[in-house]
Every structure is written in structure tokens, then in C-alpha cells.
C-alpha positions as CSV (number, residue, x, y, z in Angstrom):
1,X,2.8,-17.2,5.1
2,X,3.9,-14.8,8.1
3,X,5.9,-15.0,11.4
4,X,3.4,-14.7,13.6
5,X,2.8,-17.4,15.7
6,X,1.5,-18.4,19.0
7,X,4.2,-20.7,21.5
8,X,3.0,-22.1,25.1
9,X,-0.1,-20.2,24.4
10,X,1.6,-16.8,23.1
11,X,1.0,-15.0,20.6
12,X,4.9,-14.0,19.3
13,X,6.0,-11.4,16.6
14,X,8.5,-14.2,14.5
15,X,10.9,-14.4,18.2
16,X,8.9,-11.4,20.4
17,X,6.2,-11.5,22.8
18,X,3.4,-9.0,22.1
19,X,2.3,-8.8,25.4
20,X,6.0,-7.1,26.2
21,X,5.8,-5.2,23.3
22,X,2.3,-4.0,24.7
23,X,3.7,-3.5,28.0
24,X,7.2,-1.5,26.7
25,X,5.8,0.2,24.0
26,X,1.6,0.5,24.7
27,X,-1.0,0.3,22.9
28,X,-2.4,0.6,20.3
29,X,0.3,0.3,18.1
30,X,1.5,-1.4,15.0
31,X,4.0,-4.4,15.2
32,X,5.6,-5.6,11.6
33,X,7.7,-8.7,11.0
34,X,11.1,-7.9,9.3
35,X,11.0,-11.4,8.2
36,X,8.1,-11.6,6.7
37,X,8.7,-8.5,4.4
38,X,12.1,-9.5,3.2
39,X,10.4,-12.6,2.7
40,X,7.9,-11.7,0.7
41,X,10.0,-9.5,-1.5
42,X,12.5,-11.9,-2.2
43,X,9.5,-14.0,-3.5
44,X,8.1,-11.5,-5.7
45,X,11.8,-11.4,-7.1
46,X,12.3,-15.1,-7.4
47,X,8.4,-15.7,-9.6
48,X,10.3,-13.2,-12.3
49,X,13.5,-14.2,-12.7
50,X,15.1,-14.6,-15.6
51,X,13.0,-10.5,-16.7
52,X,15.3,-8.5,-14.1
53,X,12.0,-6.5,-12.6
54,X,12.6,-3.7,-11.0
55,X,9.9,-3.7,-7.2
56,X,8.8,-0.1,-6.6
57,X,7.3,-0.8,-3.7
58,X,3.9,1.0,-3.3
59,X,4.4,3.6,-0.8
60,X,0.8,4.5,-0.4
61,X,0.2,1.1,1.2
62,X,3.1,1.9,3.9
63,X,4.7,4.5,4.4
64,X,6.7,3.3,7.7
65,X,10.2,4.8,6.5
66,X,11.8,1.7,8.6
67,X,9.7,-0.5,5.6
68,X,10.6,1.5,2.1
69,X,14.2,1.8,4.0
70,X,14.2,-2.6,4.2
71,X,12.4,-3.3,0.3
72,X,15.5,-0.1,-1.1
73,X,17.9,-2.4,0.4
74,X,16.7,-5.4,-0.8
75,X,16.9,-3.9,-4.3
76,X,13.5,-1.6,-4.7
77,X,13.0,1.1,-6.4
78,X,9.0,2.9,-5.1
79,X,5.8,3.7,-6.4
80,X,4.8,7.5,-5.2
81,X,2.1,9.6,-5.6
82,X,2.7,12.6,-4.0
83,X,5.5,15.1,-3.4
84,X,5.4,13.9,0.8
85,X,5.4,10.4,-0.2
86,X,8.5,11.5,-2.6
87,X,10.3,13.0,0.6
88,X,10.2,10.3,2.3
89,X,11.4,7.8,0.0
90,X,14.1,9.9,-0.2
91,X,14.8,9.8,3.6
92,X,14.2,6.1,3.6
93,X,17.0,6.1,1.5
94,X,15.4,4.7,-1.9
95,X,18.0,5.2,-5.0
96,X,15.9,7.9,-7.0
97,X,16.3,6.4,-10.0
98,X,14.5,3.8,-8.3
99,X,10.8,5.9,-8.4
100,X,8.3,6.0,-10.9
101,X,6.3,8.8,-9.9
102,X,2.0,8.0,-10.4
103,X,-1.1,9.7,-9.6
104,X,-3.6,11.5,-11.3
105,X,-2.5,15.4,-9.1
106,X,1.1,16.1,-9.5
107,X,1.4,19.5,-8.6
108,X,4.4,21.5,-10.7
109,X,6.0,22.5,-7.2
110,X,6.1,18.3,-6.7
111,X,7.4,17.1,-10.7
112,X,9.8,20.1,-9.9
113,X,10.9,17.9,-6.5
114,X,11.3,14.5,-8.4
115,X,13.0,16.3,-11.5
116,X,15.5,17.4,-8.9
117,X,16.1,14.3,-7.6
118,X,16.2,12.5,-11.0
119,X,13.7,9.7,-10.8
120,X,13.2,7.2,-13.2
121,X,10.1,8.3,-14.6
122,X,6.5,9.7,-14.1
123,X,3.2,7.8,-15.3
124,X,1.1,10.4,-17.2
125,X,-2.3,10.7,-16.8
126,X,-3.7,12.8,-18.8
127,X,-3.5,15.5,-21.5
128,X,-2.8,18.3,-19.4
129,X,-0.8,16.6,-16.9
130,X,2.1,15.8,-19.9
131,X,2.0,19.6,-21.2
132,X,1.9,20.7,-17.8
133,X,5.0,18.6,-17.2
134,X,6.9,19.5,-20.4
135,X,6.7,23.2,-19.2
136,X,8.3,22.6,-15.9
137,X,11.4,20.6,-18.0
138,X,11.4,23.6,-19.8
139,X,11.8,25.7,-17.5
140,X,14.7,23.7,-15.6
141,X,15.8,23.3,-18.4
142,X,16.2,19.3,-18.4
143,X,14.5,16.4,-20.2
144,X,11.4,14.6,-17.9
145,X,10.8,11.2,-18.4
146,X,7.9,9.8,-18.7
147,X,5.0,7.1,-19.2
148,X,1.5,7.3,-20.7
149,X,-0.7,5.5,-17.5
150,X,-3.2,3.8,-19.7
151,X,-6.3,2.2,-18.9
152,X,-6.9,-0.7,-20.3
153,X,-11.0,-0.4,-19.6
154,X,-10.8,-4.3,-17.0
155,X,-12.9,-5.4,-14.5
156,X,-11.2,-6.5,-12.0
157,X,-13.5,-8.1,-10.2
158,X,-12.5,-5.9,-6.8
159,X,-14.3,-3.4,-4.8
160,X,-15.2,-0.7,-6.2
161,X,-14.0,1.7,-4.6
162,X,-10.3,0.5,-5.2
163,X,-10.6,-0.6,-8.4
164,X,-8.0,1.5,-11.0
165,X,-9.0,-0.2,-14.7
166,X,-12.2,0.9,-16.1
167,X,-13.8,3.5,-18.5
168,X,-15.4,5.6,-15.9
169,X,-12.5,5.7,-13.0
170,X,-11.2,8.8,-13.2
171,X,-7.0,6.9,-13.3
172,X,-5.2,7.1,-16.6
173,X,-5.7,7.5,-20.4
174,X,-8.0,6.0,-22.9
175,X,-5.9,2.8,-24.2
176,X,-8.1,3.5,-28.0
177,X,-6.8,6.6,-27.6
178,X,-3.6,6.1,-26.0
179,X,-1.1,5.9,-29.3
180,X,-1.8,9.8,-30.0
181,X,-0.7,10.9,-27.2
182,X,2.2,9.4,-27.4
183,X,2.6,10.4,-30.8
184,X,2.0,14.2,-29.1
185,X,4.6,13.5,-26.5
186,X,7.0,12.3,-29.2
187,X,7.0,15.5,-30.4
188,X,7.3,17.7,-27.2
189,X,11.0,19.3,-27.1
190,X,11.1,18.1,-22.4
191,X,9.7,15.2,-22.3
192,X,11.6,11.7,-22.6
193,X,9.7,8.8,-23.6
194,X,10.1,5.7,-21.0
195,X,7.2,2.9,-21.1
196,X,3.5,2.9,-20.6
197,X,1.5,1.7,-17.3
198,X,-1.3,0.6,-16.3
199,X,-2.7,-0.2,-12.7
200,X,-5.7,-2.2,-12.9
201,X,-7.0,-2.3,-9.4
202,X,-6.0,-3.8,-5.4
203,X,-6.8,-6.7,-4.0
204,X,-7.6,-8.8,-6.9
205,X,-7.7,-12.9,-6.3
206,X,-7.6,-13.6,-10.0
207,X,-4.7,-13.1,-12.6
208,X,-7.2,-13.2,-15.9
209,X,-7.4,-9.3,-15.3
210,X,-4.0,-8.6,-14.7
211,X,-3.1,-11.1,-17.9
212,X,-5.8,-9.4,-20.3
213,X,-4.8,-6.1,-19.1
214,X,-1.1,-7.1,-20.3
215,X,-1.7,-8.1,-24.0
216,X,-4.2,-4.7,-24.9
217,X,-0.7,-3.4,-23.5
218,X,1.4,-5.1,-25.5
219,X,-1.2,-4.0,-28.5
220,X,-0.3,-0.3,-28.1
221,X,3.4,-1.2,-28.1
222,X,3.6,-3.0,-31.2
223,X,1.5,-0.6,-32.4
224,X,3.6,2.3,-31.3
225,X,6.7,0.5,-32.2
226,X,5.6,0.4,-36.2
227,X,5.0,3.9,-35.8
228,X,9.0,4.1,-34.9
229,X,8.1,4.8,-31.0
230,X,10.5,2.6,-29.2
231,X,9.7,1.7,-25.6
232,X,11.8,0.3,-22.9
233,X,9.5,0.1,-19.7
234,X,6.9,-2.3,-19.4
235,X,5.1,-1.1,-15.5
236,X,2.1,-3.4,-14.9
237,X,1.5,-1.6,-11.8
238,X,1.0,-3.7,-8.8
239,X,-2.8,-5.3,-7.2
240,X,-1.7,-8.8,-6.1
241,X,-4.5,-9.6,-3.5
242,X,-4.0,-11.8,0.3
243,X,-5.7,-13.3,2.4
244,X,-8.1,-11.8,4.8
245,X,-10.2,-14.7,5.4
246,X,-11.2,-16.9,3.0
247,X,-9.7,-15.1,0.0
248,X,-7.3,-17.6,-2.0
249,X,-5.3,-15.3,-4.0
250,X,-2.7,-16.4,-6.7
251,X,0.7,-16.2,-5.2
252,X,3.5,-14.2,-7.0
253,X,4.7,-17.6,-9.0
254,X,1.1,-18.2,-10.3
255,X,1.0,-14.1,-11.3
256,X,3.9,-14.6,-12.8
257,X,3.5,-17.5,-15.4
258,X,0.2,-15.7,-16.8
259,X,2.5,-12.9,-17.8
260,X,5.4,-14.0,-18.3
261,X,4.8,-14.8,-21.8
262,X,4.0,-11.9,-23.1
263,X,6.6,-10.1,-21.0
264,X,9.1,-11.4,-22.4
265,X,7.8,-11.8,-26.2
266,X,8.4,-7.2,-26.0
267,X,11.8,-7.0,-24.7
268,X,10.9,-4.4,-22.0
269,X,12.6,-3.6,-18.5
270,X,9.1,-5.1,-16.7
271,X,8.5,-3.1,-13.7
272,X,6.6,-3.8,-11.3
273,X,4.1,-2.3,-8.2
274,X,3.2,-4.0,-5.9
275,X,2.3,-2.3,-2.2
276,X,-0.8,-4.9,-0.2
277,X,1.0,-7.9,-1.0
278,X,4.2,-7.3,0.2
279,X,3.5,-6.1,3.9
280,X,-0.3,-6.5,4.2
281,X,0.2,-10.6,6.0
282,X,3.5,-8.8,7.9
283,X,1.6,-6.1,10.0
284,X,-0.9,-6.6,12.8
285,X,-3.2,-4.1,15.0
286,X,-1.8,-4.7,19.0
287,X,-5.0,-3.4,20.8
288,X,-6.3,-3.9,24.2
289,X,-9.7,-4.4,25.2
290,X,-11.3,-1.6,27.7
291,X,-14.4,-2.3,28.3
292,X,-17.2,-5.3,27.4
293,X,-20.5,-4.6,27.0
294,X,-23.6,-6.0,27.1
295,X,-26.9,-4.7,26.0
296,X,-30.2,-6.1,25.0
297,X,-29.7,-6.4,20.8
298,X,-25.5,-7.8,21.1
299,X,-22.4,-8.0,22.5
300,X,-19.2,-5.3,22.7
301,X,-15.5,-5.4,23.1
302,X,-14.4,-2.4,23.1
303,X,-11.3,-1.7,22.9
304,X,-8.8,1.2,22.9
305,X,-7.8,0.9,18.8
306,X,-10.7,2.7,16.3
307,X,-11.0,3.4,12.8
308,X,-8.7,6.6,13.5
309,X,-6.0,3.7,13.6
310,X,-8.1,1.1,10.9
311,X,-10.1,3.0,9.2
312,X,-10.6,-0.5,6.1
313,X,-13.5,-2.4,8.0
314,X,-15.5,1.0,8.0
315,X,-14.4,2.1,5.2
316,X,-14.5,-1.2,3.1
317,X,-16.9,-3.3,5.3
318,X,-13.7,-5.1,5.0
319,X,-12.7,-8.1,6.8
320,X,-9.8,-8.8,9.8
321,X,-9.3,-12.1,11.6
322,X,-8.7,-10.8,15.4
323,X,-6.6,-12.6,17.5
324,X,-6.1,-13.5,21.4
325,X,-2.5,-12.5,22.1
326,X,-3.0,-14.8,25.3
327,X,-5.0,-18.5,24.5
328,X,-6.5,-19.6,27.0
329,X,-7.4,-23.8,26.5
330,X,-11.5,-24.6,27.2
331,X,-12.7,-21.2,27.1
332,X,-16.1,-20.3,25.9
333,X,-17.1,-18.8,22.3
334,X,-18.9,-15.3,21.6
335,X,-20.6,-13.4,19.3
336,X,-19.5,-9.7,19.3
337,X,-18.7,-6.6,17.9
338,X,-15.0,-5.3,18.5
339,X,-15.3,-1.3,18.3
340,X,-13.2,1.7,19.7
341,X,-13.9,5.3,21.4
342,X,-15.0,7.1,18.2
343,X,-18.6,8.6,18.6
344,X,-19.5,6.9,15.5
345,X,-21.5,3.9,14.8
346,X,-19.2,3.1,12.2
347,X,-16.3,2.7,14.5
348,X,-15.7,-1.0,14.1
349,X,-13.1,-3.2,13.6
350,X,-15.3,-6.3,13.3
351,X,-18.9,-7.6,13.6
352,X,-21.1,-10.5,14.5
353,X,-17.8,-12.4,14.9
354,X,-17.6,-15.8,16.8
355,X,-14.3,-14.6,19.4
356,X,-13.0,-15.8,22.5
357,X,-14.8,-13.9,25.5
358,X,-12.7,-11.3,25.4
359,X,-12.2,-9.3,29.0
360,X,-11.3,-6.1,30.2
361,X,-7.7,-5.8,29.9
362,X,-7.2,-8.5,27.8
363,X,-4.6,-7.8,25.1
364,X,-5.7,-8.7,21.0
365,X,-4.4,-8.9,17.6
366,X,-6.2,-7.2,14.5
367,X,-4.2,-9.2,11.7
368,X,-3.9,-8.9,8.9
369,X,-3.1,-4.6,8.9
370,X,0.2,-4.1,7.9
371,X,-0.8,-2.7,4.4
372,X,-3.4,0.5,4.5
373,X,-3.1,0.3,8.4
374,X,-0.8,3.4,9.6
375,X,-1.0,4.7,5.8
376,X,-5.0,5.4,6.0
377,X,-4.6,6.5,9.9
378,X,-6.0,10.0,10.8
379,X,-6.7,12.3,14.7
380,X,-10.3,12.2,14.5
381,X,-11.7,13.0,18.0
382,X,-8.0,14.1,18.7
383,X,-6.8,11.0,19.3
384,X,-3.1,10.5,18.8
385,X,-2.2,7.9,16.4
386,X,-0.3,5.2,16.8
387,X,2.9,3.9,17.6
388,X,5.0,1.0,14.5
389,X,7.7,-1.4,15.8
390,X,9.4,-3.7,13.9
391,X,10.7,-7.0,14.9
392,X,13.7,-9.0,13.8
393,X,14.1,-11.6,15.6
394,X,14.5,-11.4,19.0
395,X,14.9,-7.8,19.0
396,X,12.5,-4.9,18.1
397,X,12.6,-1.2,17.9
398,X,10.1,1.5,17.6
399,X,10.3,3.0,14.0
400,X,7.3,5.3,15.1
401,X,7.1,7.1,18.6
402,X,3.0,6.9,19.6
403,X,1.9,10.7,19.3
404,X,1.2,13.2,22.3
405,X,-1.2,15.1,22.6
406,X,1.3,17.9,22.2
407,X,1.9,16.7,18.4
408,X,-1.8,16.8,18.3
409,X,-1.6,20.9,18.2
410,X,1.7,21.5,16.7
411,X,1.7,24.3,14.5
412,X,-1.7,25.8,15.1
413,X,-1.7,29.2,16.3
414,X,-4.6,31.6,17.1
415,X,-4.8,34.4,15.2
416,X,-3.6,37.8,16.6
417,X,-7.0,39.3,17.2
418,X,-7.7,36.5,19.4
419,X,-4.3,36.8,21.3
């Protein structure tokens, strides 16, 4: 469900015409719907009603401070994986007591910053990491709240690049060895055991892997309790998928139904880390057609957005629906590739797609781009990154200004011998 729809042939974000946004802000521009973001967050919380879940938005999906700030105002926290995401979350007004720090490579400086901020807990992912965190906390004279991220060796049945819960993946600790690691942590003076966590992958469209992982964690919790190690938090991560094309992922209520019985009997505080499911269909990438081109092999629509703006099609071969901003009744369809200006054959946003007969200057909306869109963008080919806009009813605001050429060179300098 999202709040992008046609009215009198014009595509609108809530009550704002995308043509108006393009005229005032330019293209390419990411456009987010506040009503959709709010609806998705609230639906997730309502699905787990009775379990008092802490919903920590997976910041990696969309790092805009306005988006994080909106979720914080609704009672949400943040799942972070870097010092930069910690800084952004705090700047957005996220309560540090609602921040969970995951990731396999936390530096000592990042650990210190998170401890100083007073985050809820660290999800630790290796034995060396827990030893280092104990030392860092000792230097600061505090106890670090920790959870072990357990790798349950569950096949999430998703794209190989975004599965994270298999034994061969870099994430987490082996579930069969985790018991001994908890016993090790229990004897460390500067660590406070909080709970257990897992995250098995992204864009999952079946609840069974989630339920399987939850049961494996429940067995570990029971074993730890019998050994006198009592946990307080169960962090089930995120990964629930969305509809890009013809996927039929479970909705939050179906997801919750598959987990509630197991979670309920454990009596632990539930932490969830949704990302894509909150923001994916709440955003689109607005761009403009620069040229159309017919070759003996195929037809191309060349737009002013590119793989540096939205890398998912090139990186994952992902599908994003493409809508014209202005509908033209009776318009013929054509088969074409939508490509950008970057000097790579892999710079495409769609391949061999049935599309309206777009013409030079026409506006195009690339749908379901709210997750891993701007967050994964770059300055490749020295292209300034796109603007970001948040729509609320019949008004909108620029929540990240378009980069300038001057921004591209910020921080650079010539060494003395070249001046």
C-alpha cells in the first residue's frame, strides 16, 4: 500500500503533483510519502500488539534524517551498522536507549561513541569483537550491554547477495557454539548480557524461514536459562519483503502470526529491525527522459537518473515498476531498455520492458525506490547525488538538497609539491 496514484491523468504523491516537484526541485529526485511511511510503521506495531515490540528501523535502508526522525516521533528506534549511522540517528532525534548496533566490523572508536551515547545494546558477531568491546568498556569504566548475533543456518530463499543467515555467510556466530560464547561473556567484567539476536536475510517472501530461525533461538534461550544465564531481549532482526513486481510477500500480520506463539512463551522484550518493508514502497525516483534511441538491436530510453542514483537493477538485477508522470490516453506501448548517462553497459534501470512510448522531456517515476535507493547511491562519473523530498498531504519539503559540483570536490586538496 502506498500513496502514489493518478488523478486526472497526473501522478501524485499524496496531494502533490510530481510535475510540480520536478519543476521546483529538478530531477533526478527521490520522493517519499509521509502518509505511507506512517502507515507502514503503525501496521508493523499493530501486528505485534500485546508483545510491546521495540521497532528499530534498519537505517541502512534509508538514511535520511527526516525519515528516521518521523519513525522516532512514532516511538521507533534505530538498527545501525556504523558510526556514521549512529551520528545520523542521534541527529534525527532517535532515543539512544532505542538504538541497536549490529555489523561485523565495529571499530574501537565506534564502540566508544556508542557507549558514550548510551545505546540499548551491541549485537556482537565474533569472539574477538566481544573481547575488544570488553576492553573498550573497561577503559571507559562502564559495562557494555550486549547480545550475540546468532547465525541459525537458515536458508532465507532470497537473492544470494542479501542472504545473511547461512553458515557460510560472514554474519553472526554459529548457533551450536553460541552457548559457550555466552558462558565466556558471563565471566567478562565489562559486558552486560542483554539478549540474543539474529537476521537471516533481506526481501524474504515466506514466513517459514523466520519461524524456523525463531525456534532455533528459543531452544538456545532455554538452554542458557537452564545454565543460569537469563536473557532480557529477543532481537529477531528484519528482512520482510515487499512487492516490486509479482512477489506476494506476507503482510506484517501474517509475519507476526508465525512468530507470536514462540515469542510469547519466552517472556523476553521483542526487538524488530524492519527496513525495506517500512520504506521501500514509500518512495520513488523521479527522473526525466533526455533522449530516445533506436538501434538495429533494440530501443533505448535515456534518462537523467543512472546506476549511481539507483544501483539495485545493475547490482541485483532488480525489478522496479516504471510509470509515466503524465498519462496519455491511447498511447502505444513499446519494448525498451531504460538507461542512464553513465559509461557502463550495466547502467540500466530496466531491460526489455513493455513501456509507454516515452518521448524526450517526459517525466518518469521509478517506483518502489524508497529502500536502498539514495542510501546506496554514489558520485560515480562525478555525478552529484539526487535531491530528496518528503511529501505530507498537499505540501512537500526538500529534506536533502541536490549536490553541487562544488560538493564533489569538498575535502580535496593538492599536495604541497603540486601547488
